[in-house]
N, CA, C and O atoms as CSV, one atom per row, in Angstrom:
chain,resi,resn,atom,element,x,y,z
A,1,UNK,N,N,64.708,-50.654,11.042
A,1,UNK,CA,C,63.692,-49.634,10.894
A,1,UNK,C,C,64.365,-48.275,10.649
A,1,UNK,O,O,65.326,-47.920,11.332
A,2,UNK,N,N,63.862,-47.540,9.690
A,2,UNK,CA,C,64.404,-46.212,9.385
A,2,UNK,C,C,63.883,-45.212,10.412
A,2,UNK,O,O,62.679,-45.111,10.650
A,3,UNK,N,N,64.814,-44.479,11.011
A,3,UNK,CA,C,64.443,-43.494,12.032
A,3,UNK,C,C,64.600,-42.064,11.558
A,3,UNK,O,O,64.135,-41.136,12.220
A,4,UNK,N,N,65.254,-41.874,10.413
A,4,UNK,CA,C,65.420,-40.530,9.878
A,4,UNK,C,C,66.127,-40.557,8.542
A,4,UNK,O,O,66.953,-41.429,8.274
A,5,UNK,N,N,65.788,-39.585,7.705
A,5,UNK,CA,C,66.430,-39.428,6.404
A,5,UNK,C,C,66.850,-37.967,6.265
A,5,UNK,O,O,66.091,-37.064,6.614
A,6,UNK,N,N,68.036,-37.742,5.767
A,6,UNK,CA,C,68.514,-36.378,5.540
A,6,UNK,C,C,69.220,-36.282,4.205
A,6,UNK,O,O,69.916,-37.210,3.791
A,7,UNK,N,N,69.043,-35.175,3.544
A,7,UNK,CA,C,69.713,-34.949,2.258
A,7,UNK,C,C,70.247,-33.521,2.241
A,7,UNK,O,O,69.647,-32.621,2.827
A,8,UNK,N,N,71.367,-33.319,1.574
A,8,UNK,CA,C,71.929,-31.986,1.448
A,8,UNK,C,C,72.593,-31.864,0.091
A,8,UNK,O,O,73.217,-32.806,-0.397
A,9,UNK,N,N,72.452,-30.700,-0.508
A,9,UNK,CA,C,73.113,-30.389,-1.775
A,9,UNK,C,C,73.847,-29.065,-1.581
A,9,UNK,O,O,73.309,-28.122,-1.001
A,10,UNK,N,N,75.062,-29.012,-2.066
A,10,UNK,CA,C,75.893,-27.837,-1.799
A,10,UNK,C,C,76.794,-27.564,-3.000
A,10,UNK,O,O,77.370,-28.483,-3.582
A,11,UNK,N,N,76.905,-26.293,-3.358
A,11,UNK,CA,C,77.817,-25.883,-4.429
A,11,UNK,C,C,79.237,-25.772,-3.883
A,11,UNK,O,O,79.455,-25.219,-2.805
A,12,UNK,N,N,80.182,-26.294,-4.621
A,12,UNK,CA,C,81.596,-26.214,-4.235
A,12,UNK,C,C,82.004,-24.756,-4.064
A,12,UNK,O,O,82.733,-24.424,-3.129
A,13,UNK,N,N,81.547,-23.891,-4.948
A,13,UNK,CA,C,81.902,-22.463,-4.885
A,13,UNK,C,C,81.473,-21.819,-3.570
A,13,UNK,O,O,82.172,-20.949,-3.051
A,14,UNK,N,N,80.342,-22.235,-3.032
A,14,UNK,CA,C,79.856,-21.659,-1.768
A,14,UNK,C,C,80.816,-21.975,-0.617
A,14,UNK,O,O,81.147,-21.103,0.185
A,15,UNK,N,N,81.253,-23.225,-0.552
A,15,UNK,CA,C,82.197,-23.615,0.505
A,15,UNK,C,C,83.545,-22.945,0.280
A,15,UNK,O,O,84.208,-22.543,1.236
A,16,UNK,N,N,83.949,-22.825,-0.966
A,16,UNK,CA,C,85.208,-22.148,-1.291
A,16,UNK,C,C,85.180,-20.694,-0.802
A,16,UNK,O,O,86.166,-20.204,-0.252
A,17,UNK,N,N,84.057,-20.015,-1.002
A,17,UNK,CA,C,83.913,-18.625,-0.533
A,17,UNK,C,C,84.009,-18.526,0.987
A,17,UNK,O,O,84.671,-17.632,1.513
A,18,UNK,N,N,83.349,-19.444,1.690
A,18,UNK,CA,C,83.412,-19.449,3.161
A,18,UNK,C,C,84.846,-19.702,3.615
A,18,UNK,O,O,85.343,-19.032,4.520
A,19,UNK,N,N,85.511,-20.672,2.983
A,19,UNK,CA,C,86.898,-20.971,3.332
A,19,UNK,C,C,87.793,-19.752,3.111
A,19,UNK,O,O,88.635,-19.444,3.954
A,20,UNK,N,N,87.621,-19.066,1.998
A,20,UNK,CA,C,88.472,-17.914,1.693
A,20,UNK,C,C,88.263,-16.766,2.679
A,20,UNK,O,O,89.178,-15.976,2.908
A,21,UNK,N,N,87.086,-16.668,3.257
A,21,UNK,CA,C,86.825,-15.622,4.258
A,21,UNK,C,C,87.366,-15.994,5.638
A,21,UNK,O,O,87.865,-15.130,6.359
A,22,UNK,N,N,87.270,-17.275,6.013
A,22,UNK,CA,C,87.553,-17.664,7.403
A,22,UNK,C,C,88.756,-18.592,7.574
A,22,UNK,O,O,89.241,-18.773,8.691
A,23,UNK,N,N,89.224,-19.159,6.519
A,23,UNK,CA,C,90.420,-20.018,6.497
A,23,UNK,C,C,90.504,-21.009,7.658
A,23,UNK,O,O,89.637,-21.867,7.817
A,24,UNK,N,N,91.568,-20.878,8.473
A,24,UNK,CA,C,91.837,-21.829,9.563
A,24,UNK,C,C,90.693,-21.921,10.569
A,24,UNK,O,O,90.405,-23.001,11.085
A,25,UNK,N,N,90.051,-20.815,10.842
A,25,UNK,CA,C,88.928,-20.814,11.794
A,25,UNK,C,C,87.823,-21.756,11.317
A,25,UNK,O,O,87.273,-22.526,12.104
A,26,UNK,N,N,87.505,-21.691,10.036
A,26,UNK,CA,C,86.490,-22.561,9.451
A,26,UNK,C,C,86.917,-24.024,9.554
A,26,UNK,O,O,86.135,-24.866,9.993
A,27,UNK,N,N,88.132,-24.327,9.160
A,27,UNK,CA,C,88.626,-25.702,9.189
A,27,UNK,C,C,88.611,-26.275,10.600
A,27,UNK,O,O,88.162,-27.402,10.812
A,28,UNK,N,N,89.099,-25.505,11.562
A,28,UNK,CA,C,89.174,-25.978,12.943
A,28,UNK,C,C,87.797,-26.153,13.580
A,28,UNK,O,O,87.612,-27.012,14.442
A,29,UNK,N,N,86.844,-25.347,13.156
A,29,UNK,CA,C,85.496,-25.410,13.728
A,29,UNK,C,C,84.690,-26.583,13.159
A,29,UNK,O,O,83.817,-27.124,13.837
A,30,UNK,N,N,84.982,-26.969,11.930
A,30,UNK,CA,C,84.121,-27.917,11.229
A,30,UNK,C,C,84.704,-29.328,11.112
A,30,UNK,O,O,83.958,-30.299,11.242
A,31,UNK,N,N,86.010,-29.473,10.870
A,31,UNK,CA,C,86.569,-30.760,10.490
A,31,UNK,C,C,87.513,-31.346,11.538
A,31,UNK,O,O,88.278,-30.627,12.181
A,32,UNK,N,N,87.441,-32.675,11.694
A,32,UNK,CA,C,88.353,-33.390,12.590
A,32,UNK,C,C,89.710,-33.560,11.901
A,32,UNK,O,O,89.854,-33.273,10.713
A,33,UNK,N,N,90.685,-34.024,12.653
A,33,UNK,CA,C,92.015,-34.265,12.074
A,33,UNK,C,C,91.951,-35.333,10.982
A,33,UNK,O,O,92.595,-35.205,9.941
A,34,UNK,N,N,91.178,-36.378,11.228
A,34,UNK,CA,C,91.026,-37.452,10.237
A,34,UNK,C,C,90.374,-36.927,8.958
A,34,UNK,O,O,90.802,-37.266,7.855
A,35,UNK,N,N,89.348,-36.107,9.106
A,35,UNK,CA,C,88.698,-35.508,7.940
A,35,UNK,C,C,89.669,-34.610,7.173
A,35,UNK,O,O,89.670,-34.607,5.942
A,36,UNK,N,N,90.484,-33.859,7.886
A,36,UNK,CA,C,91.450,-32.975,7.233
A,36,UNK,C,C,92.498,-33.785,6.459
A,36,UNK,O,O,92.958,-33.349,5.403
A,37,UNK,N,N,92.871,-34.940,6.968
A,37,UNK,CA,C,93.816,-35.789,6.232
A,37,UNK,C,C,93.202,-36.198,4.884
A,37,UNK,O,O,93.881,-36.186,3.858
A,38,UNK,N,N,91.924,-36.556,4.899
A,38,UNK,CA,C,91.242,-36.916,3.654
A,38,UNK,C,C,91.136,-35.711,2.716
A,38,UNK,O,O,91.441,-35.817,1.528
A,39,UNK,N,N,90.709,-34.581,3.245
A,39,UNK,CA,C,90.496,-33.368,2.429
A,39,UNK,C,C,91.794,-32.909,1.778
A,39,UNK,O,O,91.793,-32.515,0.612
A,40,UNK,N,N,92.896,-32.956,2.512
A,40,UNK,CA,C,94.170,-32.439,2.004
A,40,UNK,C,C,94.986,-33.476,1.222
A,40,UNK,O,O,96.068,-33.167,0.723
A,41,UNK,N,N,94.472,-34.692,1.119
A,41,UNK,CA,C,95.187,-35.751,0.404
A,41,UNK,C,C,95.417,-35.393,-1.064
A,41,UNK,O,O,96.414,-35.806,-1.656
A,42,UNK,N,N,94.498,-34.629,-1.647
A,42,UNK,CA,C,94.611,-34.244,-3.052
A,42,UNK,C,C,94.366,-32.746,-3.191
A,42,UNK,O,O,93.247,-32.276,-2.989
A,43,UNK,N,N,95.412,-31.997,-3.535
A,43,UNK,CA,C,95.224,-30.546,-3.678
A,43,UNK,C,C,94.286,-30.228,-4.832
A,43,UNK,O,O,93.599,-29.207,-4.799
A,44,UNK,N,N,94.240,-31.077,-5.850
A,44,UNK,CA,C,93.349,-30.842,-6.992
A,44,UNK,C,C,91.878,-31.003,-6.602
A,44,UNK,O,O,90.998,-30.408,-7.225
A,45,UNK,N,N,91.617,-31.804,-5.577
A,45,UNK,CA,C,90.238,-32.052,-5.155
A,45,UNK,C,C,89.939,-31.448,-3.779
A,45,UNK,O,O,88.954,-31.816,-3.139
A,46,UNK,N,N,90.774,-30.538,-3.335
A,46,UNK,CA,C,90.652,-29.952,-1.995
A,46,UNK,C,C,89.244,-29.421,-1.719
A,46,UNK,O,O,88.635,-29.806,-0.720
A,47,UNK,N,N,88.716,-28.551,-2.575
A,47,UNK,CA,C,87.417,-27.937,-2.308
A,47,UNK,C,C,86.264,-28.916,-2.524
A,47,UNK,O,O,85.249,-28.842,-1.832
A,48,UNK,N,N,86.417,-29.821,-3.471
A,48,UNK,CA,C,85.384,-30.839,-3.685
A,48,UNK,C,C,85.277,-31.744,-2.458
A,48,UNK,O,O,84.174,-32.057,-2.010
A,49,UNK,N,N,86.411,-32.160,-1.921
A,49,UNK,CA,C,86.409,-33.022,-0.731
A,49,UNK,C,C,85.888,-32.279,0.497
A,49,UNK,O,O,85.158,-32.844,1.311
A,50,UNK,N,N,86.264,-31.025,0.620
A,50,UNK,CA,C,85.770,-30.220,1.733
A,50,UNK,C,C,84.252,-30.075,1.642
A,50,UNK,O,O,83.548,-30.223,2.641
A,51,UNK,N,N,83.754,-29.785,0.450
A,51,UNK,CA,C,82.325,-29.592,0.244
A,51,UNK,C,C,81.550,-30.877,0.491
A,51,UNK,O,O,80.501,-30.851,1.135
A,52,UNK,N,N,82.049,-31.992,-0.007
A,52,UNK,CA,C,81.328,-33.253,0.187
A,52,UNK,C,C,81.273,-33.647,1.656
A,52,UNK,O,O,80.257,-34.165,2.120
A,53,UNK,N,N,82.341,-33.411,2.383
A,53,UNK,CA,C,82.357,-33.730,3.813
A,53,UNK,C,C,81.399,-32.823,4.573
A,53,UNK,O,O,80.664,-33.287,5.446
A,54,UNK,N,N,81.402,-31.547,4.249
A,54,UNK,CA,C,80.494,-30.590,4.889
A,54,UNK,C,C,79.038,-30.967,4.592
A,54,UNK,O,O,78.203,-30.982,5.496
A,55,UNK,N,N,78.742,-31.267,3.338
A,55,UNK,CA,C,77.393,-31.647,2.930
A,55,UNK,C,C,76.941,-32.925,3.651
A,55,UNK,O,O,75.787,-33.033,4.065
A,56,UNK,N,N,77.844,-33.873,3.796
A,56,UNK,CA,C,77.530,-35.118,4.505
A,56,UNK,C,C,77.169,-34.844,5.959
A,56,UNK,O,O,76.226,-35.437,6.483
A,57,UNK,N,N,77.908,-33.951,6.618
A,57,UNK,CA,C,77.602,-33.593,8.009
A,57,UNK,C,C,76.202,-32.999,8.114
A,57,UNK,O,O,75.455,-33.316,9.040
A,58,UNK,N,N,75.849,-32.139,7.166
A,58,UNK,CA,C,74.508,-31.532,7.157
A,58,UNK,C,C,73.433,-32.601,6.980
A,58,UNK,O,O,72.422,-32.575,7.682
A,59,UNK,N,N,73.634,-33.538,6.057
A,59,UNK,CA,C,72.655,-34.599,5.821
A,59,UNK,C,C,72.490,-35.474,7.066
A,59,UNK,O,O,71.369,-35.826,7.432
A,60,UNK,N,N,73.594,-35.821,7.710
A,60,UNK,CA,C,73.532,-36.627,8.934
A,60,UNK,C,C,72.770,-35.880,10.017
A,60,UNK,O,O,71.918,-36.461,10.689
A,61,UNK,N,N,73.066,-34.608,10.192
A,61,UNK,CA,C,72.383,-33.810,11.213
A,61,UNK,C,C,70.871,-33.837,10.985
A,61,UNK,O,O,70.098,-33.950,11.936
A,62,UNK,N,N,70.459,-33.734,9.735
A,62,UNK,CA,C,69.019,-33.733,9.415
A,62,UNK,C,C,68.360,-35.058,9.780
A,62,UNK,O,O,67.181,-35.067,10.135
A,63,UNK,N,N,69.076,-36.173,9.705
A,63,UNK,CA,C,68.489,-37.475,10.068
A,63,UNK,C,C,68.187,-37.565,11.550
A,63,UNK,O,O,67.317,-38.332,11.962
A,64,UNK,N,N,68.892,-36.794,12.350
A,64,UNK,CA,C,68.803,-36.924,13.806
A,64,UNK,C,C,67.678,-36.107,14.427
A,64,UNK,O,O,67.357,-36.298,15.600
A,65,UNK,N,N,67.078,-35.206,13.669
A,65,UNK,CA,C,65.963,-34.366,14.157
A,65,UNK,C,C,66.277,-33.716,15.502
A,65,UNK,O,O,65.468,-33.764,16.428
A,66,UNK,N,N,67.439,-33.119,15.596
A,66,UNK,CA,C,67.856,-32.473,16.842
A,66,UNK,C,C,67.270,-31.072,16.921
A,66,UNK,O,O,67.091,-30.401,15.904
A,67,UNK,N,N,66.979,-30.647,18.118
A,67,UNK,CA,C,66.364,-29.339,18.345
A,67,UNK,C,C,67.387,-28.309,18.816
A,67,UNK,O,O,67.074,-27.435,19.624
A,68,UNK,N,N,68.598,-28.417,18.310
A,68,UNK,CA,C,69.655,-27.470,18.666
A,68,UNK,C,C,70.558,-27.270,17.469
A,68,UNK,O,O,70.524,-28.067,16.533
A,69,UNK,N,N,71.367,-26.222,17.479
A,69,UNK,CA,C,72.270,-25.985,16.344
A,69,UNK,C,C,73.287,-27.124,16.198
A,69,UNK,O,O,73.646,-27.795,17.166
A,70,UNK,N,N,73.721,-27.309,14.994
A,70,UNK,CA,C,74.704,-28.351,14.702
A,70,UNK,C,C,76.072,-27.997,15.294
A,70,UNK,O,O,76.516,-26.851,15.228
A,71,UNK,N,N,76.719,-28.997,15.866
A,71,UNK,CA,C,78.121,-28.879,16.273
A,71,UNK,C,C,78.872,-29.797,15.313
A,71,UNK,O,O,78.880,-31.017,15.483
A,72,UNK,N,N,79.497,-29.200,14.310
A,72,UNK,CA,C,80.056,-29.955,13.198
A,72,UNK,C,C,81.055,-31.027,13.621
A,72,UNK,O,O,81.080,-32.111,13.037
A,73,UNK,N,N,81.873,-30.741,14.620
A,73,UNK,CA,C,82.901,-31.709,15.011
A,73,UNK,C,C,82.312,-32.928,15.715
A,73,UNK,O,O,83.000,-33.935,15.881
A,74,UNK,N,N,81.045,-32.850,16.130
A,74,UNK,CA,C,80.410,-34.008,16.750
A,74,UNK,C,C,79.924,-35.022,15.704
A,74,UNK,O,O,79.524,-36.133,16.049
A,75,UNK,N,N,79.963,-34.635,14.445
A,75,UNK,CA,C,79.631,-35.536,13.345
A,75,UNK,C,C,80.890,-35.677,12.496
A,75,UNK,O,O,81.338,-34.722,11.862
A,76,UNK,N,N,81.448,-36.873,12.494
A,76,UNK,CA,C,82.697,-37.108,11.778
A,76,UNK,C,C,82.430,-38.054,10.600
A,76,UNK,O,O,81.791,-39.095,10.759
A,77,UNK,N,N,82.925,-37.680,9.430
A,77,UNK,CA,C,82.754,-38.480,8.223
A,77,UNK,C,C,84.106,-39.084,7.865
A,77,UNK,O,O,85.035,-38.372,7.485
A,78,UNK,N,N,84.205,-40.396,7.989
A,78,UNK,CA,C,85.442,-41.105,7.701
A,78,UNK,C,C,85.300,-41.849,6.382
A,78,UNK,O,O,84.193,-42.237,6.008
A,79,UNK,N,N,86.381,-42.048,5.686
A,79,UNK,CA,C,86.387,-42.815,4.439
A,79,UNK,C,C,87.197,-44.078,4.668
A,79,UNK,O,O,88.401,-44.010,4.917
A,80,UNK,N,N,86.540,-45.238,4.585
A,80,UNK,CA,C,87.220,-46.512,4.877
A,80,UNK,C,C,86.935,-47.590,3.848
A,80,UNK,O,O,86.615,-48.677,4.329
A,81,UNK,N,N,86.986,-47.507,2.577
A,81,UNK,CA,C,87.071,-46.330,1.726
A,81,UNK,C,C,85.718,-45.656,1.510
A,81,UNK,O,O,85.666,-44.501,1.089
A,82,UNK,N,N,84.642,-46.354,1.789
A,82,UNK,CA,C,83.316,-45.747,1.669
A,82,UNK,C,C,83.047,-44.877,2.897
A,82,UNK,O,O,83.712,-45.052,3.918
A,83,UNK,N,N,82.095,-43.949,2.830
A,83,UNK,CA,C,81.868,-43.039,3.965
A,83,UNK,C,C,81.250,-43.744,5.175
A,83,UNK,O,O,80.283,-44.496,5.053
A,84,UNK,N,N,81.823,-43.484,6.316
A,84,UNK,CA,C,81.339,-44.007,7.598
A,84,UNK,C,C,81.082,-42.815,8.514
A,84,UNK,O,O,81.876,-41.876,8.566
A,85,UNK,N,N,79.969,-42.865,9.231
A,85,UNK,CA,C,79.601,-41.788,10.150
A,85,UNK,C,C,79.993,-42.187,11.563
A,85,UNK,O,O,79.665,-43.279,12.027
A,86,UNK,N,N,80.697,-41.292,12.239
A,86,UNK,CA,C,81.062,-41.490,13.639
A,86,UNK,C,C,80.552,-40.277,14.420
A,86,UNK,O,O,80.904,-39.138,14.110
A,87,UNK,N,N,79.731,-40.527,15.423
A,87,UNK,CA,C,79.160,-39.437,16.225
A,87,UNK,C,C,79.911,-39.291,17.534
A,87,UNK,O,O,80.469,-40.257,18.055
A,88,UNK,N,N,79.921,-38.078,18.061
A,88,UNK,CA,C,80.617,-37.770,19.309
A,88,UNK,C,C,79.735,-36.888,20.195
A,88,UNK,O,O,78.772,-36.285,19.721
A,89,UNK,N,N,80.071,-36.820,21.479
A,89,UNK,CA,C,79.465,-35.862,22.399
A,89,UNK,C,C,77.958,-35.954,22.504
A,89,UNK,O,O,77.382,-37.042,22.501
A,90,UNK,N,N,77.327,-34.790,22.596
A,90,UNK,CA,C,75.878,-34.706,22.757
A,90,UNK,C,C,75.148,-35.325,21.573
A,90,UNK,O,O,74.088,-35.928,21.742
A,91,UNK,N,N,75.702,-35.183,20.391
A,91,UNK,CA,C,75.070,-35.752,19.190
A,91,UNK,C,C,75.021,-37.276,19.294
A,91,UNK,O,O,74.015,-37.886,18.931
A,92,UNK,N,N,76.080,-37.888,19.778
A,92,UNK,CA,C,76.101,-39.335,19.990
A,92,UNK,C,C,75.084,-39.736,21.059
A,92,UNK,O,O,74.362,-40.718,20.892
A,93,UNK,N,N,75.027,-38.980,22.150
A,93,UNK,CA,C,74.055,-39.265,23.213
A,93,UNK,C,C,72.625,-39.175,22.690
A,93,UNK,O,O,71.784,-40.011,23.020
A,94,UNK,N,N,72.353,-38.158,21.875
A,94,UNK,CA,C,71.026,-37.987,21.292
A,94,UNK,C,C,70.662,-39.195,20.422
A,94,UNK,O,O,69.542,-39.701,20.497
A,95,UNK,N,N,71.603,-39.650,19.604
A,95,UNK,CA,C,71.365,-40.811,18.739
A,95,UNK,C,C,71.082,-42.057,19.578
A,95,UNK,O,O,70.150,-42.807,19.287
A,96,UNK,N,N,71.879,-42.273,20.611
A,96,UNK,CA,C,71.676,-43.436,21.481
A,96,UNK,C,C,70.323,-43.375,22.177
A,96,UNK,O,O,69.619,-44.382,22.260
A,97,UNK,N,N,69.960,-42.207,22.673
A,97,UNK,CA,C,68.670,-42.017,23.355
A,97,UNK,C,C,67.503,-42.340,22.418
A,97,UNK,O,O,66.472,-42.854,22.853
A,98,UNK,N,N,67.676,-42.032,21.130
A,98,UNK,CA,C,66.635,-42.270,20.144
A,98,UNK,C,C,66.817,-43.603,19.408
A,98,UNK,O,O,66.218,-43.836,18.359
A,99,UNK,N,N,67.653,-44.464,19.979
A,99,UNK,CA,C,67.893,-45.815,19.477
A,99,UNK,C,C,68.330,-45.844,18.015
A,99,UNK,O,O,67.937,-46.720,17.245
A,100,UNK,N,N,69.155,-44.862,17.657
A,100,UNK,CA,C,69.772,-44.842,16.336
A,100,UNK,C,C,71.108,-45.557,16.469
A,100,UNK,O,O,72.014,-45.085,17.157
A,101,UNK,N,N,71.219,-46.698,15.805
A,101,UNK,CA,C,72.412,-47.533,15.929
A,101,UNK,C,C,73.466,-47.241,14.872
A,101,UNK,O,O,74.652,-47.504,15.065
A,102,UNK,N,N,73.010,-46.692,13.750
A,102,UNK,CA,C,73.931,-46.456,12.638
A,102,UNK,C,C,73.326,-45.406,11.717
A,102,UNK,O,O,72.105,-45.280,11.616
A,103,UNK,N,N,74.190,-44.656,11.049
A,103,UNK,CA,C,73.742,-43.730,10.014
A,103,UNK,C,C,74.461,-44.123,8.728
A,103,UNK,O,O,75.687,-44.054,8.633
A,104,UNK,N,N,73.671,-44.534,7.746
A,104,UNK,CA,C,74.210,-44.890,6.434
A,104,UNK,C,C,74.346,-43.618,5.615
A,104,UNK,O,O,73.539,-42.699,5.752
A,105,UNK,N,N,75.359,-43.561,4.770
A,105,UNK,CA,C,75.651,-42.319,4.066
A,105,UNK,C,C,76.104,-42.602,2.638
A,105,UNK,O,O,76.894,-43.513,2.391
A,106,UNK,N,N,75.591,-41.808,1.704
A,106,UNK,CA,C,76.046,-41.848,0.321
A,106,UNK,C,C,76.356,-40.421,-0.111
A,106,UNK,O,O,75.599,-39.493,0.174
A,107,UNK,N,N,77.478,-40.263,-0.803
A,107,UNK,CA,C,77.932,-38.944,-1.249
A,107,UNK,C,C,78.222,-39.021,-2.742
A,107,UNK,O,O,78.799,-39.999,-3.218
A,108,UNK,N,N,77.821,-37.989,-3.480
A,108,UNK,CA,C,78.139,-37.934,-4.901
A,108,UNK,C,C,78.544,-36.519,-5.291
A,108,UNK,O,O,78.161,-35.547,-4.640
A,109,UNK,N,N,79.326,-36.419,-6.366
A,109,UNK,CA,C,79.775,-35.126,-6.894
A,109,UNK,C,C,79.414,-35.069,-8.366
A,109,UNK,O,O,79.469,-36.076,-9.071
A,110,UNK,N,N,79.050,-33.902,-8.813
A,110,UNK,CA,C,78.832,-33.688,-10.246
A,110,UNK,C,C,79.121,-32.226,-10.544
A,110,UNK,O,O,78.365,-31.334,-10.161
A,111,UNK,N,N,80.219,-32.005,-11.226
A,111,UNK,CA,C,80.599,-30.631,-11.545
A,111,UNK,C,C,80.792,-29.820,-10.282
A,111,UNK,O,O,81.641,-30.144,-9.452
A,112,UNK,N,N,80.008,-28.770,-10.135
A,112,UNK,CA,C,80.122,-27.857,-9.001
A,112,UNK,C,C,79.221,-28.243,-7.832
A,112,UNK,O,O,79.100,-27.478,-6.875
A,113,UNK,N,N,78.581,-29.422,-7.889
A,113,UNK,CA,C,77.651,-29.819,-6.839
A,113,UNK,C,C,78.112,-31.057,-6.091
A,113,UNK,O,O,78.682,-31.981,-6.670
A,114,UNK,N,N,77.852,-31.053,-4.799
A,114,UNK,CA,C,78.036,-32.235,-3.974
A,114,UNK,C,C,76.694,-32.529,-3.310
A,114,UNK,O,O,76.031,-31.625,-2.803
A,115,UNK,N,N,76.307,-33.788,-3.317
A,115,UNK,CA,C,75.045,-34.202,-2.712
A,115,UNK,C,C,75.332,-35.334,-1.751
A,115,UNK,O,O,76.113,-36.237,-2.049
A,116,UNK,N,N,74.690,-35.277,-0.585
A,116,UNK,CA,C,74.822,-36.352,0.403
A,116,UNK,C,C,73.432,-36.727,0.890
A,116,UNK,O,O,72.571,-35.870,1.089
A,117,UNK,N,N,73.230,-38.036,1.078
A,117,UNK,CA,C,71.997,-38.524,1.665
A,117,UNK,C,C,72.370,-39.461,2.802
A,117,UNK,O,O,73.266,-40.296,2.678
A,118,UNK,N,N,71.659,-39.301,3.915
A,118,UNK,CA,C,71.934,-40.095,5.100
A,118,UNK,C,C,70.641,-40.734,5.576
A,118,UNK,O,O,69.569,-40.134,5.500
A,119,UNK,N,N,70.760,-41.969,6.073
A,119,UNK,CA,C,69.614,-42.691,6.607
A,119,UNK,C,C,69.996,-43.224,7.984
A,119,UNK,O,O,70.959,-43.978,8.129
A,120,UNK,N,N,69.227,-42.820,8.990
A,120,UNK,CA,C,69.463,-43.275,10.361
A,120,UNK,C,C,68.644,-44.541,10.591
A,120,UNK,O,O,67.443,-44.579,10.327
A,121,UNK,N,N,69.327,-45.586,11.092
A,121,UNK,CA,C,68.626,-46.842,11.396
A,121,UNK,C,C,68.920,-47.282,12.817
A,121,UNK,O,O,68.421,-48.317,13.259
């Protein structure tokens, strides 16, 4: 049974601007070590990978219908090689309380746009 759907679209340039203003602070606040390994694997795709991961976190958050601000590090997007969602902390507790067993995720890129859609089941 579907318990939530979330979608997010984000321009690569927007994330690039945020990164250029906040650098390490932004990276440390938003991405796990595993996510950073994926993002930094290709310098040519650095901002595209950062944007797609950020967009995926937003889409996942929307599926959960939480009544509090997002804590980005509590939503981890792993590539094995397809995207896998791993929840942590309060976000994981919220999902368990609402009987969300899994969040399916699809991510796509086209030019300057990254789109992610998530379905909580």
